One Martini backbone bead per residue (centre of mass of N, CA, C, O) as a GRO file, in nm:
protein
   88
    1UNK     BB    1  11.347   9.172   9.082
    2UNK     BB    2  11.128   9.439   8.971
    3UNK     BB    3  10.862   9.533   8.742
    4UNK     BB    4  10.791   9.861   8.648
    5UNK     BB    5  10.573  10.149   8.576
    6UNK     BB    6  10.669  10.487   8.458
    7UNK     BB    7  10.461  10.779   8.456
    8UNK     BB    8  10.475  11.083   8.293
    9UNK     BB    9  10.388  11.434   8.367
   10UNK     BB   10  10.424  11.716   8.194
   11UNK     BB   11  10.492  12.037   8.200
   12UNK     BB   12  10.447  12.277   8.013
   13UNK     BB   13  10.771  12.383   7.884
   14UNK     BB   14  10.946  12.152   7.970
   15UNK     BB   15  11.189  11.930   8.016
   16UNK     BB   16  11.180  11.595   7.907
   17UNK     BB   17  11.465  11.492   8.047
   18UNK     BB   18  11.394  11.519   8.351
   19UNK     BB   19  11.278  11.226   8.389
   20UNK     BB   20  11.525  11.058   8.317
   21UNK     BB   21  11.696  11.172   8.532
   22UNK     BB   22  11.539  11.054   8.776
   23UNK     BB   23  11.589  10.766   8.717
   24UNK     BB   24  11.905  10.778   8.714
   25UNK     BB   25  11.936  10.879   9.009
   26UNK     BB   26  11.813  10.589   9.104
   27UNK     BB   27  11.968  10.357   8.952
   28UNK     BB   28  11.793  10.238   8.711
   29UNK     BB   29  11.670  10.007   8.526
   30UNK     BB   30  11.574  10.101   8.179
   31UNK     BB   31  11.285  10.177   7.944
   32UNK     BB   32  11.150  10.338   7.687
   33UNK     BB   33  10.827  10.259   7.545
   34UNK     BB   34  10.717  10.549   7.568
   35UNK     BB   35  10.608  10.845   7.597
   36UNK     BB   36  10.660  10.878   7.927
   37UNK     BB   37  10.741  10.549   7.935
   38UNK     BB   38  10.868  10.317   8.188
   39UNK     BB   39  11.078  10.069   8.257
   40UNK     BB   40  11.145   9.932   8.580
   41UNK     BB   41  11.409   9.816   8.803
   42UNK     BB   42  11.346   9.678   9.128
   43UNK     BB   43  11.372   9.601   9.427
   44UNK     BB   44  11.272   9.413   9.645
   45UNK     BB   45  10.935   9.451   9.677
   46UNK     BB   46  10.837   9.703   9.504
   47UNK     BB   47  10.684   9.955   9.605
   48UNK     BB   48  10.486  10.163   9.440
   49UNK     BB   49  10.457  10.406   9.632
   50UNK     BB   50  10.764  10.436   9.696
   51UNK     BB   51  10.851  10.490   9.397
   52UNK     BB   52  10.680  10.737   9.347
   53UNK     BB   53  10.808  10.906   9.571
   54UNK     BB   54  11.099  10.896   9.474
   55UNK     BB   55  11.063  11.013   9.191
   56UNK     BB   56  10.919  11.277   9.299
   57UNK     BB   57  11.174  11.372   9.463
   58UNK     BB   58  11.354  11.396   9.169
   59UNK     BB   59  11.134  11.618   9.117
   60UNK     BB   60  11.001  11.895   9.020
   61UNK     BB   61  10.663  12.003   9.017
   62UNK     BB   62  10.709  12.213   8.783
   63UNK     BB   63  10.774  11.978   8.561
   64UNK     BB   64  10.628  11.714   8.722
   65UNK     BB   65  10.501  11.365   8.730
   66UNK     BB   66  10.463  11.049   8.884
   67UNK     BB   67  10.361  10.727   8.802
   68UNK     BB   68  10.313  10.384   8.953
   69UNK     BB   69  10.317  10.055   8.814
   70UNK     BB   70  10.258   9.760   8.721
   71UNK     BB   71  10.370   9.542   8.519
   72UNK     BB   72  10.286   9.355   8.265
   73UNK     BB   73  10.307   9.044   8.155
   74UNK     BB   74  10.409   9.133   7.864
   75UNK     BB   75  10.642   9.305   7.967
   76UNK     BB   76  10.791   9.090   8.127
   77UNK     BB   77  10.828   8.900   7.884
   78UNK     BB   78  10.989   9.094   7.706
   79UNK     BB   79  11.225   9.118   7.897
   80UNK     BB   80  11.296   8.810   7.951
   81UNK     BB   81  11.346   8.754   7.625
   82UNK     BB   82  11.491   9.046   7.510
   83UNK     BB   83  11.296   9.250   7.355
   84UNK     BB   84  11.354   9.416   7.619
   85UNK     BB   85  11.610   9.643   7.706
   86UNK     BB   86  11.787   9.735   7.971
   87UNK     BB   87  11.925  10.037   8.122
   88UNK     BB   88  12.177  10.232   8.321
   0.00000   0.00000   0.00000
């Protein structure tokens, strides 16, 4: 598994829970680490562009959009040592 970071930009006035639902519909282990920022665990090879596309396919553009980037070394370390626990 590979750790990525999903960043969501909400359209004003829409339901903020919509983003969480998109992650859950993709059945990803995840943890919101800041407002609209999630660490997500994806199967290898964990193509960033492919996961960005998949998450955005799970939301209507009128609600918002995701960007996906690689998790930092520090974020990976915090997950590996159990400081951040992912949920499904």
